[in-house]
C-alpha positions as CSV (number, residue, x, y, z in Angstrom):
1,M,-0.2,0.0,-0.1
2,H,1.3,3.6,-1.0
3,Y,1.1,6.4,1.4
4,G,1.4,9.8,0.1
5,K,3.5,12.7,2.0
6,G,0.2,14.0,3.6
7,S,-0.8,10.4,5.0
8,V,2.7,9.7,6.4
9,R,2.8,13.1,8.3
10,L,-0.7,12.3,9.5
11,A,0.3,8.6,10.8
12,K,3.4,10.2,12.3
13,I,1.3,12.4,14.1
14,A,-1.3,10.0,15.4
15,C,1.7,7.7,16.5
16,A,3.1,10.5,18.6
17,A,-0.1,11.4,19.9
18,L,-1.1,8.0,20.8
19,L,2.5,7.3,22.5
20,A,2.0,10.7,24.7
21,I,-1.3,9.7,25.7
22,S,-0.5,6.5,26.7
23,L,1.7,7.7,29.3
24,P,0.6,8.9,32.7
25,F,-0.8,12.0,33.4
26,F,0.2,14.0,36.3
27,S,-1.5,16.8,38.0
28,A,-0.9,18.6,41.4
29,L,-3.5,18.4,44.1
30,P,-6.1,20.9,44.3
31,A,-7.1,23.3,46.9
32,S,-10.9,22.4,47.0
33,A,-13.1,20.8,49.5
34,T,-16.9,21.4,50.0
35,G,-18.4,22.4,53.2
36,S,-18.1,25.6,55.4
37,Q,-14.0,25.7,54.6
38,Q,-11.3,28.1,54.0
39,S,-9.3,28.0,51.6
40,E,-6.3,25.4,51.6
41,C,-3.2,26.9,53.3
42,V,-0.2,25.8,55.6
43,I,-1.2,26.4,59.0
44,G,1.3,29.2,60.7
45,S,2.2,30.5,57.4
46,S,0.3,33.5,57.0
47,I,-2.0,36.1,58.9
48,T,-5.0,34.7,57.1
49,C,-4.1,31.0,58.5
50,P,-2.5,31.4,62.0
51,A,-1.8,28.4,64.2
52,M,-3.3,27.9,67.8
53,T,0.2,26.9,69.3
54,P,3.4,26.5,68.0
55,Q,2.7,22.7,68.8
56,E,0.2,22.8,66.4
57,I,2.5,23.5,63.5
58,Y,4.6,20.6,64.9
59,N,1.7,18.3,64.9
60,L,0.6,18.8,61.7
61,Y,3.7,18.8,60.0
62,G,6.5,17.9,62.0
63,T,8.2,21.1,61.4
64,T,11.4,21.5,63.1
65,T,12.7,24.8,61.3
66,D,13.5,27.9,63.2
67,G,11.9,31.1,61.7
68,L,9.0,33.5,61.5
69,Y,5.4,32.0,61.8
70,W,1.9,33.3,62.7
71,I,0.1,32.2,65.8
72,Y,-3.0,33.1,67.5
73,D,-2.0,35.9,70.4
74,N,-5.2,36.9,72.5
75,G,-7.5,36.3,69.5
76,S,-5.3,37.6,66.8
77,A,-3.2,36.4,64.1
78,T,0.7,37.4,65.4
79,Q,3.8,37.1,63.7
80,V,6.4,35.5,66.0
81,Y,9.9,34.0,66.0
82,L,9.8,30.4,66.8
83,K,12.6,28.0,68.0
84,M,11.3,24.7,66.2
85,N,14.0,22.6,66.0
86,Q,14.1,19.9,68.8
87,T,17.5,19.5,69.4
88,G,18.8,21.4,72.4
89,T,15.7,23.1,73.0
90,S,13.9,21.0,75.1
91,N,11.7,19.9,72.5
92,G,11.3,23.3,70.6
93,S,8.1,24.8,70.2
94,W,9.7,28.3,72.1
95,V,8.5,31.8,71.2
96,L,10.7,34.8,71.4
97,M,9.2,37.5,73.6
98,M,12.2,40.0,74.7
99,K,15.7,40.4,74.3
100,G,18.3,42.9,75.2
101,I,22.0,43.6,74.0
102,Q,25.0,44.1,76.3
103,S,24.8,47.1,78.3
104,S,20.8,47.9,77.0
105,P,19.5,50.9,78.7
106,N,15.9,49.7,78.0
107,F,15.2,47.1,80.6
108,Y,16.3,48.1,84.2
109,Y,14.1,47.0,87.0
110,S,11.7,49.9,86.8
111,S,11.4,50.1,83.0
112,S,8.1,50.4,81.5
113,N,8.9,47.3,79.6
114,F,8.3,45.3,82.6
115,T,5.5,47.6,84.3
116,S,3.5,47.9,81.0
117,N,1.4,45.3,79.3
118,T,0.8,47.5,76.4
119,S,4.1,48.7,75.5
120,T,6.4,47.2,72.7
121,L,9.8,47.8,71.3
122,N,11.1,47.5,68.0
123,S,8.9,45.9,65.6
124,T,11.5,44.0,64.0
125,I,11.5,40.4,64.6
126,A,14.8,38.5,64.5
127,N,16.7,35.7,66.9
128,D,19.9,37.8,67.8
129,F,21.4,39.4,70.8
130,T,22.4,42.5,68.8
131,S,19.3,44.4,69.1
132,D,16.9,45.2,71.9
133,A,13.0,44.3,71.1
134,K,10.0,43.6,73.4
135,Y,7.2,42.0,71.5
136,S,3.4,41.8,72.1
137,V,3.4,38.2,72.9
138,Y,5.7,39.1,76.1
139,N,2.3,41.0,77.2
140,D,-0.8,38.7,76.9
141,L,0.4,35.1,75.4
142,P,-0.5,32.5,77.8
143,I,2.6,30.5,78.6
144,T,3.5,27.4,80.9
145,H,7.4,27.9,80.5
146,V,9.7,30.5,80.6
147,L,13.3,30.5,79.3
148,A,16.1,33.0,79.8
149,V,19.4,33.0,77.8
150,F,22.6,35.0,78.7
151,S,25.1,35.7,76.3
152,N,28.3,38.2,75.3
153,P,29.3,39.4,78.6
154,Q,31.6,42.0,79.1
155,A,34.2,39.8,80.6
156,G,35.0,36.2,79.9
157,S,32.6,34.1,78.1
158,L,29.0,32.0,79.0
159,P,29.0,28.5,77.6
160,N,26.0,26.6,76.1
161,G,24.9,25.1,79.1
162,G,22.6,25.7,82.3
163,D,19.0,24.1,82.7
164,I,19.5,22.9,78.9
165,A,22.8,21.2,78.5
166,S,24.4,21.7,75.3
167,N,21.6,23.8,74.1
168,G,20.6,25.5,70.5
169,F,20.0,28.8,72.0
170,G,23.7,30.0,72.0
171,G,24.3,30.8,75.9
172,W,23.7,29.9,79.5
173,T,20.2,29.2,80.0
174,W,17.7,29.3,83.1
175,K,14.1,27.4,82.5
176,E,11.0,27.2,84.7
177,D,7.8,25.4,84.5
178,I,5.0,27.8,85.5
179,S,1.4,28.2,85.8
180,S,-0.5,29.4,82.6
181,Q,0.0,33.1,82.5
182,S,1.8,35.9,80.1
183,M,5.8,36.7,80.4
184,Y,4.4,39.9,81.6
185,T,2.4,38.8,84.8
186,R,5.4,36.3,85.7
187,L,8.1,39.0,85.6
188,Q,5.5,41.7,87.4
189,T,4.7,39.0,90.3
190,N,6.9,38.2,93.0
191,S,7.9,34.5,93.4
192,D,11.0,33.6,95.2
193,I,11.9,30.0,94.3
194,Y,14.8,29.9,96.8
195,L,15.5,31.5,99.9
196,T,18.2,29.6,101.2
197,T,21.5,30.2,103.5
198,S,23.1,27.3,101.7
199,P,23.2,28.8,98.2
200,T,26.2,27.5,97.0
201,S,25.9,24.0,99.0
202,G,22.8,22.6,97.4
203,G,20.4,25.6,98.5
204,I,20.2,26.9,94.4
205,R,20.4,24.2,92.2
206,S,23.7,24.1,90.5
207,T,22.3,24.4,86.8
208,L,21.8,28.2,87.5
209,W,25.3,29.1,88.3
210,Q,27.5,26.0,87.9
211,N,29.2,24.5,85.3
212,S,30.6,20.7,86.3
213,S,32.2,22.2,89.5
214,N,32.8,25.9,87.9
215,S,31.2,29.0,88.9
216,V,29.5,30.7,85.8
217,F,28.7,33.6,87.8
218,S,30.1,35.4,91.0
219,N,28.6,34.2,94.0
220,Q,28.2,34.2,97.5
221,S,28.0,31.4,100.3
222,G,25.9,33.1,103.2
223,Y,22.4,33.6,101.7
224,G,20.8,33.3,98.2
225,I,17.5,34.6,96.9
226,Y,16.4,33.2,93.5
227,G,13.0,33.7,91.7
228,F,10.7,36.5,89.9
229,N,10.5,40.2,90.5
230,R,12.3,40.6,94.0
231,S,10.9,43.7,94.7
232,S,12.3,44.1,98.3
233,A,15.9,45.2,98.1
234,C,18.9,43.6,99.8
235,S,21.7,46.4,99.7
236,G,19.7,48.0,96.8
237,K,19.5,44.9,94.5
238,L,16.3,44.1,93.0
239,H,15.5,41.9,89.7
240,R,12.8,40.7,87.6
241,W,14.5,37.1,87.3
242,G,17.7,36.5,88.8
243,I,19.8,35.3,92.0
244,I,20.8,37.8,94.8
245,W,23.8,36.5,96.8
246,N,25.1,37.7,100.2
247,N,28.4,36.3,102.3
248,E,26.5,36.7,105.7
249,S,23.3,34.5,106.5
250,D,21.0,37.5,105.8
251,T,19.4,40.0,103.5
252,S,21.3,43.1,105.1
253,S,24.2,43.8,102.8
254,C,24.1,41.6,99.8
255,D,27.2,42.1,97.4
256,T,26.6,40.4,94.0
257,Q,23.5,39.6,92.0
258,V,23.0,37.8,88.2
259,G,20.0,38.2,86.2
260,I,17.5,40.4,84.0
261,G,15.8,43.5,85.1
262,L,18.4,44.4,87.7
263,S,18.3,47.9,89.8
264,G,20.9,49.5,87.6
265,N,21.4,47.1,84.6
266,S,19.2,45.4,82.3
267,A,21.1,42.1,82.6
268,G,24.5,40.9,83.7
269,D,26.5,39.5,86.8
270,I,26.9,42.6,88.9
271,S,29.1,42.6,92.0
272,T,29.7,45.5,94.2
273,W,32.3,44.2,96.2
274,N,35.5,42.5,95.5
275,G,35.2,40.0,98.5
276,I,32.8,37.5,96.3
277,N,33.2,34.3,94.8
278,T,34.7,35.3,91.3
279,A,33.2,33.5,88.1
280,Y,35.1,31.0,86.4
281,N,38.5,32.3,85.2
282,Q,37.9,35.9,86.4
283,S,39.8,38.0,89.1
284,V,38.4,40.5,91.5
285,S,40.7,43.2,89.2
286,N,39.1,42.5,86.1
287,G,36.9,45.8,86.4
288,Y,33.7,44.1,87.5
289,N,34.7,42.8,91.0
290,G,35.4,39.2,89.8
291,G,31.9,39.3,87.9
292,L,30.9,39.0,84.3
293,G,29.6,42.6,84.0
294,N,26.6,43.2,81.6
295,F,25.6,40.6,79.2
296,A,22.8,40.3,76.6
297,F,19.8,38.3,77.0
298,Q,16.5,36.7,75.7
299,L,13.5,35.4,77.0
300,W,11.5,32.9,75.4
301,G,8.0,31.4,76.6
302,K,6.4,28.1,75.6
303,M,2.5,27.4,75.2
304,A,1.0,24.6,76.9
305,E,0.9,21.2,75.0
306,P,-2.4,20.8,73.0
307,A,-5.0,19.1,74.8
308,V,-8.1,19.1,72.6
309,A,-9.7,15.6,72.7
310,T,-9.5,13.9,69.2
311,P,-12.4,13.7,66.6
312,Q,-14.3,10.3,66.3
313,S,-15.7,8.0,63.8
314,L,-13.9,9.5,60.8
315,V,-15.5,7.8,57.7
316,V,-14.2,8.0,54.4
317,N,-16.6,7.8,51.5
318,I,-15.9,7.2,47.8
319,S,-18.6,8.0,45.4
320,T,-17.6,10.1,42.4
321,V,-14.4,9.8,40.3
322,G,-11.6,12.1,41.7
323,S,-13.1,12.8,45.3
324,L,-13.5,11.7,48.5
325,G,-16.3,12.4,51.2
326,L,-15.6,12.7,54.6
327,T,-17.9,12.5,57.8
328,W,-17.0,12.4,61.5
329,S,-18.1,13.4,65.0
330,A,-17.0,15.8,67.5
331,P,-14.5,15.0,70.4
332,A,-15.9,13.7,73.4
333,A,-17.0,16.2,75.8
334,T,-15.6,19.2,73.7
335,T,-17.4,21.8,71.8
336,A,-15.3,22.3,68.5
337,N,-15.4,25.7,66.6
338,E,-13.6,24.4,63.5
339,Y,-11.7,21.4,62.2
340,V,-8.4,21.0,60.5
341,I,-8.4,18.6,57.6
342,Q,-5.1,17.4,56.0
343,Y,-5.0,14.9,53.2
344,K,-1.8,13.6,50.9
345,P,-1.3,10.5,49.0
346,T,-0.5,7.3,50.5
347,A,3.0,6.9,48.9
348,T,4.2,10.1,50.1
349,G,5.3,9.0,53.8
350,S,5.7,12.4,55.3
351,W,2.6,15.1,56.4
352,A,5.3,17.7,55.8
353,T,3.6,18.9,52.6
354,A,0.2,17.9,53.1
355,N,-2.6,19.8,51.8
356,T,-4.5,21.3,54.6
357,F,-7.8,23.4,54.9
358,R,-10.2,24.5,57.9
359,I,-13.7,23.6,58.3
360,T,-15.5,26.5,60.2
361,S,-18.8,26.6,62.1
362,P,-19.0,22.5,61.8
363,G,-22.0,22.0,63.0
364,A,-23.3,18.7,65.0
365,S,-22.4,16.4,61.8
366,P,-19.6,17.7,60.5
367,S,-18.5,16.7,56.8
368,A,-16.6,17.6,53.9
369,T,-15.5,16.7,50.4
370,I,-12.2,16.8,48.8
371,S,-12.5,17.1,45.1
372,G,-10.5,17.1,42.4
373,L,-8.2,14.2,43.2
374,G,-6.1,11.7,40.9
375,G,-8.3,8.5,40.1
376,G,-7.4,5.1,41.4
377,V,-5.1,6.7,44.0
378,S,-5.0,6.1,47.9
379,Y,-5.1,9.0,50.5
380,D,-4.4,9.3,53.8
381,V,-6.5,11.6,55.5
382,R,-6.6,13.0,59.3
383,V,-8.7,15.5,61.2
384,W,-7.9,17.6,64.2
385,A,-10.4,19.4,66.2
386,R,-9.8,22.9,67.8
387,T,-11.5,25.2,70.1
388,T,-11.3,28.9,70.4
389,S,-7.8,28.5,72.2
390,D,-6.2,25.1,71.4
391,S,-6.1,22.3,69.1
392,S,-6.3,18.2,69.3
393,A,-3.4,16.5,70.7
394,S,-3.8,13.8,68.0
395,A,-5.9,13.3,65.0
396,I,-8.3,10.9,63.9
397,S,-6.8,9.3,60.6
398,S,-8.1,7.0,57.5
399,S,-7.4,6.4,54.1
400,G,-9.4,6.0,50.9
401,T,-8.6,5.1,47.4
402,T,-10.7,7.2,44.7
403,K,-12.3,5.8,41.9
404,S,-10.5,5.2,38.7
405,T,-10.7,7.2,35.4
406,T,-9.9,4.2,33.6
407,V,-12.2,3.8,30.6
408,T,-14.2,0.7,31.7
409,G,-15.7,-0.5,28.4
410,L,-15.4,0.0,24.7
411,S,-18.1,-1.8,22.7
412,L,-20.4,-2.1,19.5
413,P,-24.0,-2.2,20.0
414,G,-25.3,-5.6,21.6
415,N,-21.3,-6.4,22.4
416,A,-20.7,-7.4,18.6
417,T,-17.3,-8.4,17.8
418,T,-17.9,-8.0,13.9
419,A,-18.6,-5.4,11.6
420,S,-19.1,-4.4,8.2
421,F,-16.3,-2.7,5.7
422,R,-17.2,1.0,5.2
423,T,-20.4,0.6,6.9
424,P,-21.1,2.9,9.8
425,V,-21.2,1.2,13.3
426,V,-21.8,3.2,16.6
427,L,-18.5,2.8,18.9
428,T,-19.6,3.5,22.7
429,A,-16.9,4.0,25.5
430,S,-17.8,4.0,29.1
431,I,-15.9,6.4,31.6
432,Q,-16.9,7.9,35.0
433,A,-15.4,11.1,34.8
434,A,-16.0,14.4,32.8
435,G,-13.7,15.0,29.7
436,K,-13.2,13.9,26.3
437,V,-12.6,10.9,24.3
438,T,-10.6,10.5,21.0
439,F,-11.5,7.1,19.4
440,Y,-8.9,5.3,17.3
441,E,-8.7,2.5,14.5
442,Q,-5.5,0.8,13.9
443,G,-3.5,3.8,16.1
444,H,-5.2,6.4,13.9
445,P,-7.9,9.1,14.9
446,I,-11.2,8.0,13.5
447,P,-12.5,11.1,11.5
448,G,-15.7,12.5,13.3
449,C,-14.5,10.9,16.6
450,K,-11.8,13.1,18.1
451,G,-12.3,14.9,21.4
452,I,-16.1,13.5,22.0
453,A,-17.6,15.0,25.2
454,V,-18.4,12.3,27.8
455,S,-22.1,12.3,28.6
456,G,-23.9,10.5,31.4
457,S,-20.7,8.3,31.5
458,T,-20.3,7.3,27.9
459,A,-19.1,8.9,24.9
460,S,-20.3,7.6,21.2
461,C,-19.3,7.9,17.7
462,S,-20.2,6.7,14.1
463,W,-17.2,4.2,12.8
464,K,-16.7,3.2,9.1
465,P,-14.1,0.3,9.4
466,S,-11.3,1.1,7.0
467,V,-9.6,-2.2,6.5
468,H,-10.5,-5.6,5.5
469,N,-10.4,-9.0,7.4
470,T,-9.6,-7.4,11.0
471,S,-9.1,-4.4,12.7
472,Y,-8.7,-2.9,16.2
473,V,-10.2,-0.1,17.9
474,Q,-8.9,2.0,21.1
475,A,-10.5,4.7,23.2
476,I,-8.6,7.4,24.8
477,F,-9.9,9.5,27.4
478,T,-8.6,13.3,28.1
479,P,-10.2,14.5,31.7
480,A,-11.6,17.9,31.7
481,A,-9.1,20.7,32.2
482,G,-8.5,21.7,35.9
483,S,-9.9,18.6,37.2
484,G,-6.4,17.0,38.3
485,L,-7.6,13.6,37.3
486,T,-5.3,11.3,35.0
487,G,-6.0,10.4,31.7
488,S,-6.4,6.6,30.4
489,S,-6.9,4.3,27.4
490,S,-9.1,1.5,26.9
491,T,-7.8,-2.0,26.0
492,K,-7.8,-2.8,22.4
493,L,-11.0,-4.0,20.8
494,L,-10.4,-6.5,18.1
495,I,-13.4,-6.6,15.6
496,G,-13.5,-8.8,12.7
497,I,-14.6,-6.7,9.2
498,A,-16.8,-8.6,7.1
499,T,-16.9,-7.5,3.4
500,R,-19.6,-5.1,2.6
501,S,-22.9,-6.7,1.0
502,G,-25.0,-5.0,-1.7
503,N,-23.7,-2.0,-4.1
504,R,-21.4,0.9,-3.2
């Protein structure tokens, strides 16, 4: 058989098209779901999608990257710096609240930065020891753990140690567990944790001031006071968070102190007498009477761990191609005001890049539909509950495989397996998704059978067999644009071709 140049070109195009269509189709997952939902977003990534707590971000995505995030503070989305790294940080999720440079003039005991719960200082958010700042979260974010970090003293150096040994904060650390309250309230309210006449002999825990057997700070052995907001002066010494020492066993003539918000210093190891026990590798002639002088500091707070109960009875329904229907029930003894839904292909092991959206105003029988998914793909789904101030400690999980977009059938009327040469016969393809079908004979598009729209789960066209003896036909499905579905092809249907009876 001889083909002209045009026929050869057409054959090449048809073969290339068939080869391309035979390959898998891939598309990104959509940002769509039905119900009272917000747009898909990464929780904690923007002002329109804040997290309830830093721990919620970790629970959702396993995030361990330090940086800028958005969380709710007093009902408003607030940008904060979070220490999310879990290594050397007592499991991360710390919020930076205040920081001061060495010899800062802004954080003396009587400063309004401590006495006011509405003031802020410096809107630039950065994790450093080279700028002063007081962020709004200091004033009213409820926290249950507080952390102080000391660095860059005027004399000597400070190791990465203290209450968090070999820490990831870059300095000496103090850490305390507190009842839920703001940092402002904690440092504005007196709490003497240690009042002891044996401060260097076990009366004050060693991780506050001692590195192995070495004294990190100057100290005295007669009396020690450690805690928050010491407002009763011992020789004029006050602190917002610190230790006051004396060589006698009373509070009449204290000679050295260390901490934050001191009487005449923002933060430091300040000795007013050269008869103290000096800091490690320091002498009383170092210009600071054996102490370390002023140093830089940071204050961090950690919110309580999420405690909302887990949603119940998650059911994944598979009803249409490329979608999953979800139903679940509220957590026990909890009124959830919204839910966070996550989904990902099962083949993707990590939830780090999972699609996420929120269902608001869920009602008594919450539900959602995730649409635009790939056909014949297994997805993992999990649901978290939220109240106005907290989130679930764990999610309820399930999985489901979407219906396939495979062309499920290609047939002649009555499922016949024969046709007559050049005699019209109807080809019908069955497909459960919106899109178009192109019919092929012997690998070539059939004239008049290209891009036939699927209607009522079928697409049909009229075919005149163009070869004798036997031929094969095939249907190629192309999903609707933007559907996120995967294209497919039918199996080849072999047809016996009989010689047409009668005259032309």
